[in-house]
N, C-alpha and C positions, 0 to 999 in steps of 0.2 A: 129227673134223672141226674145223678151227681158223676163227676168224673174221678178217675183215680187220683188226679192231681188236687182237686177240691177236697176229697176225703182225707187224703194225706196231709193237706195243710190244716183242716179242722183238727185232726188228731195231733199234730205238731203244736198247734195253739193250746189245746187241752193239756197235753203232757206238760209244756212250758208253764202253764199257769199252776198246774198242780205242784210240780217240782219247786217251783218258786213260793208256794204256798200264797200266791196272789188270788186271794178271794174275790176281789172287785173284777178282775180280768176274767176269772173263772165263772163267776155269776153271770156277767154280761155274755159270755161265750154260750153257757147253757140257756140263757133266755133266747140267744139268736139261733141256736142249732138244735134244740129238742122241742118237740111238739108238746102241746099242752095234755093230749092224751097218752103221753109216753107211758111205756111199760118196760121196766128193766128186770130181767131175771139174772141176779147178780149174787155172787158168792157172799156167803156170811150172813144173810139176812132171811128170815122167814117170810115167805110171799114175795110178790114184786114191789118193786120201788115204782112209785107212780108219779108222773108229772116233772116238771122242772124242779119244784121245790124238793121232791123226793130225791132226785138227783143230786141236788146241792148237799143235802143232809146226809145222804150215803157217803159222798167223797170226803166230807167234813169228819166223819165218823171214822173213816179209813185212815185219814192223816192224823186224827187225834190218837189212834190206837197205835199207829206207827210213824211217829213225827219226822223220821229221816226216810221215809219211803221215796224212792225215786223210780220213774217209769221209763221206759224205753220202747218205742215203736219198732218193731223189726222188719214185718212185712204187711203189705196192704194188697188186696184185691177188691175189685169192684165189679158188679155185674147188674146193670140195670139199677133196680132201687134196692139192691142187696150189696153188702159190703163186709168184709171180713179183714181183721187185723190180727197178727201174731204179737205178743208184747213180753217184755221182761220187766219183772218189778224186783226192786232190792230194798232190803231193810236190814236194821240190826235186831236179832232176835232178843225180845224183852227179858228173857229168862237166862239165857247164856252169854249174851253180848256178842255172839258170832254173828259175822255178815252172812247174809243169807239171800237166796234168790228164788223166784217163782216164774215159770213160763205160763202163759195164757193165750187164750184165743177168744176173741170178741166178734160175733157175728150180728150184724145190724141190719133192720129193715128200715128204709128211708122213706119219707113221703114229703115230696116237694123240697127234697135236699135235706130235710132234717130227720134227726133220730125219732123213730117212732117205736121201735121195740128193739131191745138188745137182748143177747144170750151170751153170757161170759162164764167160760169154763177156764179154772186154774188148776195147776197142779199142786203137789205139795211144796212147801218151802223147804229148800236144801242149803245146807251150809255150803259156802263158797270155799274152795281151797286155795 
């Protein structure tokens, strides 16, 4: 079982590494907190993302597509071996050049304090005013 503080700290490190494009830190964190049998139901891909290597490849693809992407964790809830986070993502639209944001929800099942399965839902990208 993970505490809200532990989950919040893991997400802080996750977002910090992604925002900085610090792939060494990101890879170490994924190896530390993602189970070998991980299954991710993540936006933009057909079928689930599997295992730590799948997770690493997925996020490298996101950052490659949107190099200025920046995430922020807004809220966190933890109940036993389940956790949820609300987040905001920001990027520049590659076609219009406008600043955009998206809101999303991630629901995670944890085993031994590690991510074992995630479901992530995101809204549409909207222009910021």
